[in-house]
C-alpha positions as CSV (number, residue, x, y, z in Angstrom):
1,M,0.1,-0.1,0.0
2,S,1.2,3.4,-0.9
3,N,2.0,6.1,1.5
4,R,-0.9,8.1,0.2
5,S,-3.1,5.2,0.7
6,W,-2.0,4.7,4.3
7,L,-2.6,8.4,4.9
8,L,-6.1,8.4,3.6
9,L,-6.9,5.2,5.7
10,G,-5.5,6.8,8.9
11,W,-7.7,10.1,8.3
12,L,-10.9,8.0,7.7
13,C,-10.3,5.7,10.7
14,G,-9.2,8.7,13.0
15,S,-12.1,10.7,11.7
16,A,-14.6,7.9,12.5
17,L,-13.1,7.2,16.0
18,L,-13.1,10.8,16.9
19,C,-16.7,11.4,15.9
20,V,-17.9,8.4,17.8
21,L,-16.0,9.7,20.9
22,V,-17.4,13.2,20.5
23,Y,-21.0,12.4,19.8
24,G,-21.0,9.5,22.4
25,E,-19.5,11.8,25.1
26,N,-22.0,14.5,24.2
27,R,-25.0,12.2,24.3
28,A,-24.0,10.7,27.9
29,R,-23.5,14.3,29.3
30,L,-26.7,15.6,27.7
31,E,-28.7,12.7,29.1
32,D,-27.1,13.2,32.8
33,A,-27.9,16.9,32.5
34,V,-31.5,16.4,31.5
35,M,-32.2,13.7,34.1
36,E,-30.8,15.8,36.8
37,H,-32.6,18.9,35.8
38,V,-35.8,17.0,35.6
39,R,-35.5,15.3,38.8
40,Q,-34.9,18.8,40.6
41,H,-37.7,20.1,38.8
42,L,-40.2,17.2,39.8
43,A,-38.9,17.4,43.3
44,L,-40.3,20.9,43.4
45,T,-43.5,20.4,41.5
46,L,-45.0,16.8,42.3
47,S,-46.8,16.9,45.6
48,E,-46.8,14.0,48.0
49,A,-50.6,14.1,48.0
50,H,-50.8,12.7,44.5
51,F,-49.4,9.4,45.9
52,S,-50.5,6.8,48.4
53,S,-48.2,4.9,50.7
54,A,-49.3,1.7,49.0
55,D,-47.1,0.1,46.3
56,N,-48.1,0.9,42.8
57,E,-51.0,3.4,43.9
58,V,-51.7,6.8,42.9
59,N,-54.1,8.8,44.7
60,D,-55.2,11.3,42.0
61,V,-54.5,9.9,38.4
62,E,-56.3,12.7,36.7
63,G,-54.4,15.3,38.7
64,L,-51.0,13.8,38.3
65,A,-51.7,13.6,34.4
66,H,-52.6,17.3,34.6
67,V,-49.7,18.1,36.5
68,G,-47.4,16.1,34.1
69,A,-48.9,18.1,30.9
70,Q,-47.8,21.4,32.7
71,I,-44.3,20.0,33.4
72,N,-44.0,19.0,30.0
73,A,-45.0,22.5,28.8
74,A,-42.2,24.0,31.0
75,L,-39.7,21.4,29.6
76,A,-40.3,22.6,26.1
77,G,-37.2,24.4,24.9
78,L,-35.1,22.9,27.9
79,V,-32.2,22.1,25.8
80,Q,-30.5,24.9,24.0
81,T,-27.9,24.2,21.5
82,R,-25.4,26.3,19.6
83,W,-24.3,25.7,15.9
84,Y,-21.3,23.8,17.0
85,S,-23.4,21.5,19.4
86,P,-23.1,17.6,18.3
87,R,-27.0,17.6,18.6
88,D,-29.7,19.9,17.6
89,A,-33.4,20.5,18.0
90,C,-33.7,18.5,21.3
91,V,-37.2,17.7,22.7
92,V,-37.6,16.5,26.4
93,A,-40.9,15.1,27.4
94,L,-42.0,13.4,30.7
95,V,-43.5,10.2,29.6
96,S,-45.0,8.7,32.7
97,V,-44.9,9.1,36.6
98,D,-45.1,5.9,38.6
99,G,-47.0,4.1,35.8
100,V,-49.4,6.9,35.0
101,A,-49.0,8.1,31.4
102,V,-48.2,11.7,30.8
103,A,-47.4,11.8,27.1
104,D,-47.5,9.5,24.0
105,G,-44.4,7.8,22.8
106,P,-41.8,5.5,24.1
107,A,-39.4,6.4,26.8
108,N,-35.4,6.1,26.6
109,L,-34.5,7.5,30.0
110,A,-35.6,6.6,33.6
111,F,-34.9,7.5,37.3
112,S,-36.6,7.2,40.6
113,L,-38.0,9.9,42.8
114,P,-39.1,9.3,46.5
115,R,-42.6,10.3,47.1
116,N,-44.7,9.4,50.2
117,R,-42.2,7.0,51.6
118,L,-41.8,4.9,48.1
119,Q,-39.4,5.4,45.1
120,R,-41.4,6.3,42.2
121,E,-40.3,5.5,38.6
122,I,-39.8,8.5,36.2
123,E,-39.6,8.0,32.5
124,L,-38.5,10.5,30.0
125,R,-37.9,10.9,26.4
126,L,-35.1,12.8,25.0
127,G,-34.9,13.3,21.3
128,C,-32.3,15.2,19.3
129,A,-31.3,15.4,15.6
130,V,-27.6,14.8,14.8
131,N,-25.8,18.0,13.9
132,A,-23.2,16.8,11.2
133,L,-21.3,20.1,11.2
134,P,-19.0,19.4,14.3
135,G,-18.2,16.2,12.9
136,L,-17.1,17.8,9.5
137,L,-15.1,20.2,11.2
138,L,-13.3,17.7,13.3
139,S,-12.9,15.5,10.3
140,A,-11.4,18.6,8.3
141,L,-9.1,19.6,11.3
142,L,-7.9,15.9,11.5
143,G,-7.1,15.9,7.8
144,A,-5.2,19.3,8.2
145,V,-3.1,17.7,11.0
146,F,-2.5,14.7,8.9
147,L,-1.3,16.8,5.8
148,L,1.0,18.6,8.1
149,L,2.6,15.5,9.6
150,A,3.0,14.1,6.2
151,R,4.8,17.4,5.2
152,V,7.0,17.4,8.5
153,L,7.6,13.8,9.2
154,P,9.4,11.4,6.8
155,A,7.3,9.1,4.9
156,P,7.4,5.6,6.2
157,L,9.8,3.1,4.3
158,A,8.8,0.0,2.7
159,A,10.5,-3.4,3.6
160,A,13.1,-3.2,1.0
161,Q,13.9,0.4,1.7
162,R,14.4,-0.5,5.5
163,E,16.6,-3.3,4.6
164,W,18.8,-1.0,2.6
165,A,18.9,1.7,5.2
166,A,20.3,-0.8,7.5
167,V,22.8,-2.1,5.0
168,L,23.9,1.4,4.4
169,Q,24.5,2.0,8.0
170,D,26.5,-1.3,8.1
171,W,28.6,0.2,5.4
172,G,29.3,3.3,7.5
173,Y,26.4,5.8,6.5
174,P,25.0,8.0,9.3
175,A,21.3,6.8,9.9
176,A,19.7,10.0,8.5
177,D,21.9,10.0,5.3
178,A,20.8,6.1,4.7
179,R,17.1,6.7,5.0
180,R,17.3,9.7,2.8
181,E,19.2,7.9,0.1
182,V,16.9,4.7,0.0
183,A,13.5,6.9,0.5
184,A,14.3,8.6,-2.8
185,L,14.2,5.2,-4.5
186,A,11.4,2.8,-5.4
187,P,11.6,-0.7,-3.7
188,G,12.0,-2.4,-7.3
189,E,15.2,-0.1,-7.7
190,L,16.7,-1.8,-4.8
191,A,16.4,-5.3,-5.8
192,L,20.0,-6.5,-6.4
193,G,21.7,-9.7,-6.7
194,D,24.7,-10.9,-4.7
195,S,27.3,-9.9,-7.4
196,Q,25.7,-6.4,-7.7
197,R,25.7,-5.9,-4.0
198,A,29.4,-6.7,-3.8
199,C,30.2,-4.5,-6.7
200,L,28.1,-1.6,-5.2
201,R,29.9,-1.8,-1.9
202,R,33.2,-1.9,-3.7
203,L,32.1,1.3,-5.6
204,L,31.0,3.0,-2.4
205,A,34.4,2.4,-0.8
206,H,35.8,4.7,-3.4
207,D,32.8,7.1,-3.4
208,P,30.9,6.8,-0.1
209,G,28.4,9.7,-1.1
210,G,27.5,8.3,-4.4
211,F,25.0,5.6,-3.6
212,R,22.4,6.3,-6.1
213,A,24.8,7.0,-8.9
214,A,26.6,3.7,-8.1
215,L,23.3,2.0,-7.7
216,Q,22.3,2.8,-11.2
217,R,25.8,1.5,-12.5
218,V,25.7,-2.0,-10.9
219,R,22.1,-2.4,-12.4
220,D,24.1,-3.4,-15.7
221,P,22.9,-6.9,-16.6
222,R,26.6,-7.8,-17.1
223,V,27.1,-6.9,-13.3
224,A,24.0,-9.2,-12.5
225,A,25.5,-12.1,-14.5
226,L,28.9,-12.2,-12.7
227,G,29.7,-15.0,-10.3
228,G,32.3,-17.0,-8.9
229,E,35.8,-16.3,-10.3
230,R,34.4,-13.6,-12.7
231,L,32.9,-11.6,-9.8
232,G,36.4,-11.9,-8.1
233,W,38.2,-10.3,-11.2
234,C,35.6,-7.5,-11.3
235,L,36.1,-6.8,-7.7
236,L,39.9,-6.8,-8.1
237,G,39.4,-4.4,-11.1
238,L,37.5,-2.0,-9.0
239,E,40.0,-2.3,-6.2
240,R,42.8,-1.5,-8.5
241,D,41.0,1.3,-10.5
242,P,38.3,2.5,-8.2
243,G,35.1,3.7,-9.9
244,D,35.9,2.3,-13.3
245,L,33.3,-0.3,-13.7
246,P,33.7,-0.8,-17.4
247,A,37.3,-1.5,-17.1
248,A,36.6,-4.0,-14.2
249,L,33.9,-5.7,-16.3
250,A,36.4,-6.0,-19.1
251,L,39.0,-7.7,-16.7
252,A,36.2,-10.1,-15.5
253,E,35.4,-11.1,-19.1
254,A,38.9,-11.3,-20.2
255,Q,40.6,-14.9,-21.0
256,D,43.3,-16.2,-18.5
257,S,46.8,-15.5,-19.9
258,A,50.4,-15.3,-18.7
259,R,52.7,-12.8,-20.9
260,I,56.4,-13.0,-19.9
261,D,58.5,-10.4,-21.7
262,L,62.1,-11.1,-20.9
263,A,63.4,-8.3,-23.1
264,A,61.1,-5.9,-21.1
265,M,61.4,-7.8,-17.9
266,S,57.9,-7.7,-17.4
267,L,55.0,-10.1,-16.4
268,H,51.3,-9.5,-17.3
269,L,48.6,-11.7,-16.0
270,R,45.2,-11.3,-17.6
271,G,46.5,-8.0,-18.8
272,L,47.6,-6.8,-15.1
273,A,51.1,-5.9,-14.6
274,V,52.9,-7.7,-11.8
275,S,56.0,-6.3,-10.3
276,L,58.0,-9.6,-10.7
277,T,61.6,-8.8,-11.8
278,G,65.1,-10.1,-11.5
279,T,65.9,-13.6,-10.7
280,P,62.3,-14.8,-9.8
281,L,61.1,-13.7,-13.1
282,F,63.8,-15.9,-15.0
283,Y,62.5,-18.8,-13.0
284,Y,58.8,-18.1,-13.7
285,A,59.8,-17.9,-17.6
286,W,61.7,-21.0,-17.1
287,Y,58.7,-23.2,-15.5
288,A,56.3,-21.4,-18.1
289,R,58.4,-22.9,-20.9
290,Q,58.4,-26.5,-19.3
291,R,54.6,-26.1,-19.2
292,Q,54.7,-25.1,-22.9
293,A,57.0,-28.1,-23.8
294,G,54.7,-30.8,-22.3
295,E,53.3,-31.6,-19.2
296,G,55.6,-29.2,-17.3
297,W,56.3,-31.0,-14.3
298,V,59.9,-30.1,-12.8
299,T,61.1,-32.3,-10.0
300,N,63.2,-30.7,-7.2
301,P,67.0,-32.1,-7.1
302,A,67.7,-34.0,-4.3
303,S,68.8,-31.7,-1.3
304,N,72.4,-33.0,-1.5
305,R,72.9,-33.1,-5.1
306,P,72.4,-30.0,-7.3
307,D,71.2,-30.6,-11.0
308,L,74.3,-29.2,-13.0
309,K,72.5,-29.7,-16.5
310,V,69.2,-27.8,-15.5
311,G,71.4,-25.2,-13.6
312,A,73.4,-24.6,-16.9
313,E,70.0,-24.2,-18.7
314,I,68.6,-21.7,-16.5
315,A,72.0,-19.8,-16.4
316,A,72.0,-19.6,-20.3
317,L,68.5,-18.0,-20.0
318,M,69.4,-15.4,-17.5
319,T,72.7,-14.7,-19.5
320,A,70.8,-13.9,-22.6
321,H,68.8,-11.4,-20.9
322,G,71.2,-9.7,-18.5
323,G,70.4,-11.7,-15.5
324,H,72.1,-11.2,-12.1
325,G,76.0,-12.4,-12.5
326,R,76.4,-13.9,-9.0
327,A,73.2,-16.0,-9.6
328,I,74.4,-17.1,-12.9
329,N,77.7,-18.1,-11.6
330,D,76.3,-20.2,-8.9
331,L,74.2,-21.9,-11.3
332,E,77.1,-22.8,-13.6
333,Q,79.5,-23.9,-10.9
334,T,77.2,-25.5,-8.4
335,G,74.2,-26.4,-10.3
336,L,70.3,-26.1,-9.6
337,K,69.6,-26.6,-5.8
338,A,66.4,-27.8,-4.3
339,R,66.4,-24.8,-1.9
340,T,66.9,-22.2,-4.7
341,L,64.0,-23.5,-6.5
342,D,61.9,-23.4,-3.4
343,Q,63.0,-19.7,-2.5
344,N,62.1,-18.5,-5.9
345,R,58.9,-20.1,-6.1
346,N,58.0,-18.5,-2.7
347,K,59.0,-15.0,-4.0
348,I,56.8,-15.6,-7.1
349,K,54.0,-16.5,-5.0
350,D,54.5,-13.6,-2.8
351,E,54.5,-11.0,-5.7
352,I,51.5,-12.5,-7.5
353,V,49.3,-12.8,-4.5
354,A,50.1,-9.2,-3.7
355,V,48.5,-8.2,-6.9
356,L,45.8,-10.8,-7.5
357,G,44.8,-12.1,-3.9
358,E,45.1,-15.6,-2.7
359,E,42.1,-16.9,-4.6
360,L,42.6,-15.3,-8.0
361,A,46.4,-16.1,-7.8
362,T,46.0,-19.7,-7.6
363,K,45.5,-20.4,-11.3
364,Y,48.9,-18.6,-12.0
365,L,50.8,-20.4,-9.3
366,F,52.2,-23.8,-9.0
367,E,50.7,-27.2,-8.3
368,V,52.6,-29.8,-6.5
369,D,52.7,-33.6,-6.9
370,R,54.8,-36.5,-5.7
371,H,57.5,-38.0,-8.1
372,E,57.1,-41.6,-9.1
373,D,59.9,-42.4,-6.9
374,G,57.7,-41.4,-4.1
375,I,60.4,-39.3,-2.5
376,H,60.9,-36.1,-4.3
377,Q,58.3,-33.3,-5.1
378,R,57.5,-32.1,-8.5
379,Y,56.1,-28.7,-9.4
380,R,54.3,-27.2,-12.5
381,L,52.4,-23.9,-13.4
382,R,48.7,-24.7,-13.0
383,L,47.8,-22.5,-16.0
384,D,47.2,-24.3,-19.4
385,S,50.0,-23.9,-21.9
386,A,47.6,-22.3,-24.3
387,C,47.3,-19.5,-22.1
388,I,51.1,-18.9,-21.7
389,E,53.2,-16.5,-23.9
390,V,57.0,-16.1,-23.3
391,L,58.8,-13.5,-25.5
392,G,62.6,-13.3,-25.8
């Protein structure tokens, strides 16, 4: 139900309740006042001589009826009303006194009056027309109050709006700002999937005040379709280049690739530059070439027996591209050591994880297996050879 509908319903219910209370209270007060006035009037005008001391007996029925007619004449115009009175044109009549009929018609009020040692029942009729004007004025006044409240007080939020107001507060928005942001949006505009929420939060980390603008951007169907690893790449893109959602989406939709340029001493993974240089880059290129050449498994040498042949191979690669002289000499003279491979794999992992994060980096790092001899470990790049390019 819309805010306007709630306002109309509240006005109608409030007007009805207010009218019931006002008219009901007025009727009760009027009846009490009329009965008290008539009681006092009868106490002064009804003689004890009209009644016997025996139960349900009247000494002078005709005389009592005559007195009752005079009393009714005196009661004419008893109730005076004003233009704002809830009831108008009121008529008061004494209907019967101790069973003696005084006027025609039914009674709607009754009380007892002591006469000649007995309680005599007095019946009255009070008839009034309802004056609708006070009810209309009260309803109009209440409507004005509701309109004023509607302008002063914030409109109630729908369930989706309340949920998002709480989410924004969790994200650091002050309560008033969160309410203002969501109140300007229809609940349907706030319907987002998990991937859209994740991207929205990342965008707001860069621009905390741009909720509505960021919301419109993440409603892109490409964002809604993100999931799993692709969502991770999109979030990484937004972290590296805050606010550039198109670039982040392009990164999410890109193909896995590792491009190693030994001439430029650079590494790009899925198009992102990784600051892997020097000796660790040569080892990454060497592992990449092994992956391109076949299954790519490289077994660690025995801890007490460096591999001179593989050491010379890596030394030649480093020499051709200006590698570190000390590292080259060590490989040529001593051979490739298991510790050297372990250290460089760890350095490679640290640099790639620093750029991609643990989860996304996994595909570009190493997988490990047990060698057929059951003793030594062997390693290779996880990335498929078709995705690897080594230049130089």
